[in-house]
C-alpha positions as CSV (number, residue, x, y, z in Angstrom):
1,X,67.7,30.5,168.2
2,X,70.9,29.7,169.4
3,X,72.0,33.7,169.0
4,X,69.2,35.0,169.9
5,X,69.3,33.7,172.8
6,X,73.0,34.3,173.5
7,X,71.8,37.6,173.0
8,X,69.2,38.0,175.2
9,X,71.9,36.4,177.9
10,X,74.7,39.3,177.2
11,X,72.0,41.6,177.7
12,X,70.6,40.1,180.9
13,X,73.9,39.4,182.4
14,X,75.4,43.3,181.3
15,X,71.9,44.7,183.4
16,X,72.5,42.6,186.2
17,X,69.9,40.3,186.3
18,X,69.8,36.6,187.0
19,X,67.4,34.4,184.9
20,X,65.3,34.2,188.4
21,X,64.6,38.2,188.0
22,X,64.3,38.1,184.3
23,X,61.3,35.1,184.6
24,X,59.9,37.2,187.2
25,X,59.5,40.6,184.9
26,X,58.5,38.1,182.1
27,X,55.7,36.0,184.6
28,X,57.4,32.8,183.4
29,X,60.1,30.5,185.1
30,X,63.4,30.8,185.2
31,X,64.1,27.4,183.8
32,X,62.0,28.5,181.0
33,X,64.9,31.3,180.4
34,X,67.6,28.8,180.5
35,X,66.0,26.9,178.0
36,X,65.8,30.0,175.7
37,X,69.1,31.7,176.5
38,X,70.7,27.7,175.5
39,X,68.9,27.9,172.2
40,X,66.7,24.6,173.4
41,X,63.1,26.9,173.4
42,X,61.8,28.5,170.5
43,X,60.6,32.3,170.7
44,X,58.0,33.4,169.4
45,X,57.2,37.0,168.3
46,X,55.2,38.1,170.8
47,X,57.4,36.7,173.7
48,X,61.0,38.3,171.9
49,X,58.8,41.5,172.1
50,X,58.2,41.2,175.5
51,X,62.0,40.3,176.8
52,X,63.1,43.5,174.8
53,X,60.7,45.9,176.9
54,X,61.8,43.5,180.3
55,X,65.6,44.4,178.8
56,X,64.8,48.2,177.6
57,X,66.4,46.9,174.3
58,X,65.1,45.8,171.0
59,X,65.7,42.3,170.7
60,X,63.8,42.2,167.6
61,X,66.1,43.5,165.3
62,X,69.3,43.6,167.3
63,X,71.8,43.2,164.7
64,X,74.9,45.0,164.5
65,X,74.3,48.8,163.5
66,X,70.7,48.6,164.5
67,X,71.0,50.2,168.3
68,X,70.1,54.0,168.3
69,X,70.4,56.6,170.8
70,X,69.1,60.1,171.6
71,X,70.6,63.0,173.1
72,X,69.8,66.1,174.4
73,X,72.5,68.0,175.0
74,X,74.0,71.4,176.2
75,X,74.1,70.0,179.8
76,X,76.6,70.2,181.9
77,X,78.2,66.4,183.5
78,X,78.8,66.2,186.7
79,X,80.0,63.6,189.7
80,X,82.9,60.9,189.4
81,X,83.1,58.3,187.2
82,X,85.8,55.0,187.2
83,X,88.1,54.5,183.7
84,X,87.3,51.2,182.3
85,X,89.3,48.7,181.6
86,X,90.3,48.6,177.8
87,X,89.0,46.8,174.5
88,X,92.5,46.2,173.2
89,X,94.3,44.7,176.4
90,X,91.2,42.5,176.9
91,X,91.5,41.3,173.0
92,X,95.0,41.0,173.6
93,X,94.7,38.9,176.9
94,X,92.2,36.2,175.1
95,X,94.5,35.9,172.7
96,X,97.2,34.9,174.6
97,X,95.6,32.6,176.9
98,X,95.8,30.5,173.7
99,X,99.5,29.9,174.5
100,X,98.5,28.2,178.4
101,X,96.7,24.7,178.7
102,X,95.8,25.5,181.9
103,X,92.8,27.8,182.9
104,X,93.1,31.2,182.6
105,X,91.1,33.3,185.1
106,X,90.6,36.7,183.6
107,X,89.3,39.6,185.9
108,X,87.4,42.8,185.1
109,X,86.5,41.9,181.7
110,X,84.4,44.8,179.7
111,X,81.5,43.1,178.3
112,X,82.1,44.7,174.5
113,X,80.8,43.5,171.3
114,X,84.6,43.1,170.4
115,X,85.1,40.4,173.7
116,X,81.9,39.1,172.8
117,X,83.0,38.0,169.4
118,X,86.5,37.0,170.1
119,X,85.1,34.8,173.1
120,X,82.5,33.5,170.3
121,X,85.2,32.3,168.1
122,X,87.3,30.4,171.2
123,X,84.3,28.7,171.5
124,X,83.5,27.0,168.3
125,X,87.0,26.2,168.2
126,X,86.4,24.1,171.4
127,X,87.8,26.4,173.9
128,X,85.2,26.4,177.4
129,X,84.4,29.7,178.2
130,X,82.5,30.7,181.6
131,X,81.7,34.1,182.0
132,X,80.2,35.1,185.6
133,X,79.8,38.9,186.5
134,X,83.2,40.4,185.0
135,X,85.1,37.5,185.8
136,X,86.2,35.1,182.1
137,X,87.2,31.8,183.3
138,X,88.8,30.2,180.0
139,X,90.0,26.5,179.8
140,X,91.6,25.2,176.6
141,X,90.6,21.5,174.7
142,X,92.6,18.8,174.2
143,X,92.6,19.4,170.4
144,X,91.3,22.7,168.6
145,X,88.8,22.4,166.0
146,X,90.1,25.5,163.4
147,X,87.2,23.6,161.2
148,X,84.3,24.5,163.1
149,X,85.7,27.8,163.8
150,X,82.5,30.8,164.1
151,X,83.3,32.4,160.2
152,X,81.0,35.1,161.2
153,X,82.1,36.0,164.4
154,X,85.6,36.0,163.3
155,X,85.2,37.8,159.9
156,X,83.7,40.5,162.2
157,X,87.2,41.6,164.4
158,X,90.8,42.7,162.9
159,X,91.8,40.8,165.8
160,X,91.8,37.2,164.5
161,X,95.1,38.0,163.0
162,X,96.2,38.1,166.9
163,X,95.3,34.0,166.8
164,X,98.1,33.0,164.9
165,X,101.0,33.8,167.0
166,X,99.8,31.4,170.1
167,X,98.0,29.0,167.8
168,X,101.6,28.0,166.1
169,X,102.7,26.5,168.9
170,X,99.4,23.9,169.0
171,X,98.8,22.8,165.5
172,X,101.1,23.2,162.2
173,X,98.8,24.0,159.6
174,X,95.5,25.7,160.1
175,X,93.0,27.9,158.7
176,X,91.5,31.5,159.9
177,X,88.7,33.7,158.0
178,X,90.1,37.1,156.9
179,X,89.1,39.8,159.4
180,X,87.6,42.4,159.7
181,X,87.1,45.6,162.2
182,X,87.1,49.2,161.7
183,X,86.9,50.6,158.5
184,X,90.1,52.6,158.3
185,X,91.8,52.5,154.8
186,X,94.5,50.0,153.8
187,X,95.5,48.3,157.4
188,X,97.8,45.8,155.7
189,X,98.2,43.1,157.7
190,X,101.6,42.3,155.9
191,X,104.2,43.3,159.1
192,X,102.1,40.4,161.1
193,X,103.3,38.1,158.4
194,X,106.7,39.3,158.3
195,X,107.6,39.3,161.9
196,X,106.0,35.6,161.9
197,X,108.0,34.4,159.0
198,X,111.0,34.4,160.9
199,X,109.7,31.7,163.5
200,X,109.3,29.4,160.2
201,X,105.5,30.5,159.9
202,X,104.2,30.5,156.6
203,X,100.7,32.4,155.8
204,X,99.0,32.1,152.1
205,X,96.2,34.7,151.6
206,X,93.1,33.5,149.6
207,X,89.7,35.4,149.0
208,X,88.8,34.6,152.2
209,X,90.8,33.1,154.7
210,X,94.4,32.9,156.5
211,X,96.2,29.4,155.2
212,X,99.0,29.2,157.8
213,X,101.6,26.2,157.9
214,X,104.5,26.7,160.2
215,X,107.8,24.7,160.2
216,X,109.7,25.4,163.1
217,X,112.7,28.1,163.2
218,X,114.6,30.1,166.2
219,X,115.3,33.5,165.0
220,X,117.7,35.3,168.0
221,X,116.6,38.6,166.9
222,X,113.8,39.9,165.0
223,X,113.0,43.4,163.5
224,X,109.0,44.6,162.7
225,X,108.6,45.8,160.0
226,X,106.3,48.5,161.1
227,X,106.1,49.5,165.1
228,X,102.8,48.0,165.4
229,X,100.4,47.4,168.5
230,X,99.3,43.5,167.8
231,X,102.2,42.8,165.6
232,X,103.9,43.4,168.9
233,X,101.7,41.1,170.5
234,X,101.6,38.7,167.5
235,X,105.6,38.3,167.7
236,X,105.5,38.1,171.4
237,X,103.4,35.3,170.8
238,X,105.4,33.2,169.0
239,X,108.4,33.7,170.8
240,X,106.6,33.1,174.1
241,X,105.8,29.3,173.6
242,X,109.9,28.7,172.8
243,X,112.5,28.3,175.3
244,X,115.1,29.8,173.4
245,X,115.3,33.7,173.6
246,X,114.5,35.9,171.1
247,X,115.4,39.8,171.1
248,X,112.4,41.9,169.1
249,X,113.6,45.3,167.6
250,X,111.1,48.2,166.7
251,X,108.4,46.8,169.5
252,X,105.7,49.2,170.8
253,X,105.7,50.1,174.4
254,X,101.7,50.9,173.9
255,X,99.4,50.0,176.9
256,X,98.2,46.8,175.5
257,X,101.3,45.8,174.4
258,X,102.6,46.5,178.1
259,X,99.6,44.9,179.7
260,X,100.3,41.8,177.5
261,X,103.9,41.7,178.6
262,X,102.8,41.5,182.1
263,X,100.0,38.7,181.4
264,X,102.7,36.6,179.9
265,X,105.4,36.8,183.0
266,X,102.5,35.4,185.2
267,X,102.5,32.4,182.6
268,X,106.4,32.2,183.3
269,X,107.9,34.0,180.3
270,X,110.7,36.0,180.9
271,X,110.7,39.6,179.2
272,X,113.4,42.2,179.5
273,X,113.2,45.8,177.9
274,X,109.3,45.9,179.3
275,X,108.1,49.4,178.6
276,X,110.6,50.0,175.6
277,X,111.1,49.7,171.8
278,X,113.5,46.4,172.5
279,X,112.1,43.0,173.8
280,X,113.9,40.0,175.1
281,X,112.0,37.3,175.5
282,X,112.8,34.0,176.8
283,X,109.8,31.7,176.3
284,X,108.4,28.4,177.9
285,X,107.0,25.4,176.5
286,X,104.3,24.0,176.5
287,X,102.7,26.5,179.2
288,X,100.7,25.2,181.7
289,X,99.5,27.4,184.4
290,X,96.5,27.9,186.2
291,X,96.5,31.9,186.1
292,X,94.5,34.8,187.7
293,X,95.1,38.3,186.2
294,X,93.2,41.5,186.3
295,X,92.8,43.7,183.7
296,X,94.2,47.4,183.9
297,X,92.6,50.6,182.8
298,X,91.9,52.0,179.2
299,X,93.7,55.7,178.3
300,X,91.0,56.2,175.6
301,X,88.3,55.5,178.5
302,X,89.4,58.5,180.4
303,X,90.2,59.9,177.5
304,X,86.5,59.8,176.3
305,X,85.9,61.5,179.4
306,X,88.1,64.3,179.1
307,X,86.9,65.1,176.4
308,X,83.3,65.2,177.5
309,X,84.3,67.2,179.9
310,X,85.6,69.7,178.3
311,X,83.2,70.3,175.6
312,X,80.4,70.5,177.7
313,X,82.3,72.9,179.8
314,X,81.6,70.5,183.2
315,X,83.6,70.0,186.7
316,X,83.9,65.9,187.0
317,X,86.4,63.6,188.3
318,X,87.5,60.6,186.4
319,X,89.1,58.1,188.5
320,X,91.7,55.4,188.0
321,X,93.3,57.4,184.7
322,X,96.1,55.1,183.2
323,X,98.7,58.5,183.4
324,X,101.7,57.3,181.8
325,X,99.3,57.0,178.6
326,X,97.6,60.5,179.1
327,X,101.0,62.6,179.9
328,X,101.4,63.9,176.4
329,X,97.5,64.5,175.9
330,X,97.1,66.4,179.2
331,X,100.1,68.6,178.5
332,X,98.6,69.2,174.9
333,X,95.4,70.3,176.8
334,X,97.5,72.1,178.9
335,X,99.0,74.6,176.6
336,X,95.3,74.8,175.2
337,X,94.2,76.4,178.4
338,X,92.5,73.2,180.2
339,X,92.8,73.3,183.7
340,X,92.4,70.0,186.2
341,X,93.5,68.5,189.6
342,X,95.4,65.1,189.6
343,X,95.9,63.0,192.4
344,X,99.0,61.2,193.6
345,X,99.7,58.0,191.9
346,X,98.8,54.7,192.5
347,X,99.0,50.9,191.3
348,X,96.2,49.4,189.4
349,X,95.7,45.5,190.2
350,X,98.2,44.4,188.2
351,X,100.5,46.1,189.9
352,X,102.5,47.9,187.0
353,X,100.2,50.2,185.7
354,X,100.5,53.8,187.3
355,X,96.7,55.1,188.3
356,X,95.9,59.1,188.8
357,X,92.9,60.9,189.2
358,X,91.6,63.7,187.2
359,X,88.6,66.3,188.1
360,X,88.4,68.8,185.8
361,X,87.3,72.2,185.7
362,X,85.6,74.3,183.1
363,X,88.1,76.1,181.1
364,X,88.5,78.4,177.6
365,X,91.0,76.7,175.4
366,X,93.1,78.2,172.5
367,X,94.2,76.6,169.9
368,X,97.8,75.2,169.4
369,X,100.4,77.0,167.1
370,X,101.8,73.9,166.2
371,X,100.1,70.4,164.4
372,X,98.7,68.0,166.4
373,X,99.7,64.4,165.4
374,X,99.7,61.0,167.0
375,X,103.1,58.7,167.3
376,X,104.0,55.5,169.0
377,X,104.5,55.4,172.6
378,X,105.4,57.9,174.4
379,X,103.7,60.0,171.7
380,X,100.4,60.8,171.5
381,X,98.2,57.5,171.2
382,X,96.9,57.2,168.1
383,X,93.1,56.3,169.5
384,X,93.3,59.6,171.1
385,X,94.2,61.8,168.3
386,X,90.4,62.0,166.9
387,X,89.4,63.5,170.9
388,X,91.2,66.4,170.0
389,X,89.2,66.9,166.9
390,X,85.7,67.2,168.6
391,X,87.7,69.8,170.8
392,X,89.1,71.5,168.8
393,X,85.5,72.9,168.0
394,X,86.0,74.4,171.3
395,X,89.5,76.6,170.9
396,X,89.7,79.8,169.2
397,X,91.9,79.9,167.1
398,X,92.6,77.0,164.0
399,X,94.3,73.9,165.1
400,X,95.7,71.8,162.3
401,X,95.3,67.7,163.2
402,X,97.2,65.3,161.0
403,X,96.3,62.1,161.3
404,X,99.2,60.2,159.2
405,X,98.3,56.7,160.5
406,X,94.9,56.3,158.4
407,X,93.9,57.0,155.2
408,X,90.4,58.0,156.0
409,X,90.0,59.1,159.5
410,X,90.5,62.3,158.9
411,X,87.8,62.2,156.7
412,X,85.7,61.0,159.0
413,X,85.9,64.0,161.1
414,X,84.6,66.5,159.0
415,X,81.2,64.7,160.0
416,X,81.6,67.2,162.7
417,X,80.2,70.0,160.4
418,X,77.2,68.3,160.9
419,X,77.0,69.6,164.6
420,X,78.1,72.9,163.1
421,X,81.7,72.7,163.2
422,X,84.1,75.1,161.2
423,X,86.7,72.2,159.1
424,X,88.8,72.0,156.3
425,X,90.4,69.3,155.0
426,X,93.4,69.6,153.5
427,X,93.5,65.9,152.1
428,X,93.2,62.6,153.2
429,X,95.7,63.2,156.2
430,X,95.0,66.4,157.6
431,X,92.0,68.9,158.5
432,X,92.0,72.1,160.0
433,X,89.0,72.9,162.3
434,X,88.2,77.0,163.6
435,X,87.0,77.6,166.8
436,X,85.5,78.1,169.2
437,X,82.2,77.1,167.4
438,X,78.8,76.8,168.6
439,X,77.6,72.7,168.4
440,X,73.8,72.4,167.6
441,X,72.2,69.2,167.2
442,X,71.5,66.8,164.3
443,X,70.9,63.4,163.5
444,X,73.4,61.4,162.1
445,X,74.5,58.0,161.1
446,X,77.7,56.7,163.2
447,X,80.7,55.9,161.0
448,X,81.8,52.4,160.9
449,X,84.7,53.1,162.8
450,X,84.6,53.9,166.8
451,X,86.9,56.2,167.6
452,X,85.4,58.9,164.8
453,X,81.8,57.4,166.3
454,X,83.0,59.0,169.8
455,X,83.4,62.5,168.9
456,X,79.8,62.7,167.0
457,X,78.7,61.9,170.4
458,X,81.0,63.9,172.6
459,X,80.1,66.5,169.9
460,X,76.0,65.7,170.6
461,X,76.5,66.5,174.3
462,X,77.6,69.9,174.0
463,X,75.3,71.1,171.5
464,X,71.9,72.3,172.9
465,X,69.8,70.1,171.9
466,X,67.9,67.0,170.6
467,X,70.3,64.5,168.8
468,X,69.9,60.8,167.5
469,X,72.9,59.3,166.6
470,X,72.3,56.2,164.8
471,X,73.9,52.8,164.0
472,X,76.1,52.8,167.2
473,X,77.5,48.9,167.0
474,X,81.0,50.9,166.3
475,X,81.2,52.5,169.6
476,X,79.8,48.9,171.5
477,X,83.0,47.2,169.8
478,X,84.9,49.9,172.4
479,X,83.1,51.2,174.8
480,X,81.1,48.9,177.7
481,X,77.8,50.6,179.1
482,X,78.6,53.5,178.0
483,X,75.6,55.3,177.6
484,X,74.4,54.1,180.9
485,X,78.0,55.7,182.6
486,X,77.3,59.4,180.5
487,X,73.7,58.8,182.3
488,X,75.6,58.6,186.0
489,X,77.1,61.9,184.9
490,X,73.6,63.7,184.7
491,X,73.7,63.5,180.3
492,X,70.6,63.5,178.6
493,X,70.8,60.6,176.6
494,X,68.9,57.2,176.4
495,X,68.3,54.2,173.9
496,X,65.8,54.4,170.9
497,X,64.4,51.6,170.2
498,X,60.9,51.0,169.0
499,X,58.7,48.2,170.3
């Protein structure tokens, strides 16, 4: 009952309803809703059905992969949409909060599945988390209880590996469940182990857990085995909790890493080389700061709406776009013939991230002669690459997309064929896309990976007729209220729940 109650509270709060307002819809009392949400009152099947109708969400079958959407595509989008804060930034800051024995307050926290999973894990090990509107307040316990960890939640997020860097400053030994998340091939966690071993961290991998032991070491310089975002963050966490200076080489400067660096500076950590591949970190022993921080915007959220506008041939305005993490994407789109207007830059709430407003224009696209491939920042963002696959279906000529990072992701791009795309898979990393093609509606099941799932949704927005996209849990991992936001732009999209 506790889990069902939590889910009811999550959906209610996402819709902006108070317990009193939900109670009025159900013709019951606020105290009854409070008992249900806290797991202190049993809920009959009939009551669950009534709550489902009141919330517009099928709670009877509400579990990962059961939410479906219906799209009547081929409609132009209009209006203005604001860029949301990022999944990757939010997860990094939630993990970073474990460094702080003071109270951490994070504003503009996205209500997405990945964030819910991390918070469930935090609460299970003794952290007090209060979520009011878009603000999360985190108060650490005197002692972390890793023996009480919510294994189910931990196993459903790959981000659990980023708990190691902060927790080594509080515990000499502990165990974490093996992590999950998107299914995108053999994304090894060994680079995390190689980075943390410089700090005296020994990690043994069992069939279902990471067994962590630490004997303090004081590295002066480390070279990361791979220039990965979460690897860089874990190394930053390890360095941030020690007063000595550590130089981290081959770091990434991607948006979520810069977000973490900005936050760590609020905790008193000194970081030189901000935004470069070499970071000089002077940490603080026993960080104890009452800190407030407002999350910055997500370039992949901006990119989603750019791609949706292009595929639907629409003119919309996307505000608060983090331009420094979209410059190369926009340049490539310009060379393909994409037309848009861009405002003068202004700063995000964190005082660091540069933002612009972008107004798209209907454009005729031509395929690039050169392949489109991702790279570490400042290259084309790895998570933005999939959007070029669905965009390429509307570009005259043949586009070669080389997704060298993941073994399986390019294979997922072939799902666009079911919407009428013309693709040729060269190998697990390279795909040719011929265009332009007229997309057609279809009923599809989301792949178990966030970005490939979103491009199917975009394709359906551009396909004239009715489509159904089933099991959108993978999309909900990274995008908040996406259906509602698309509806605000005039998209004909709705949840397909059966009561």
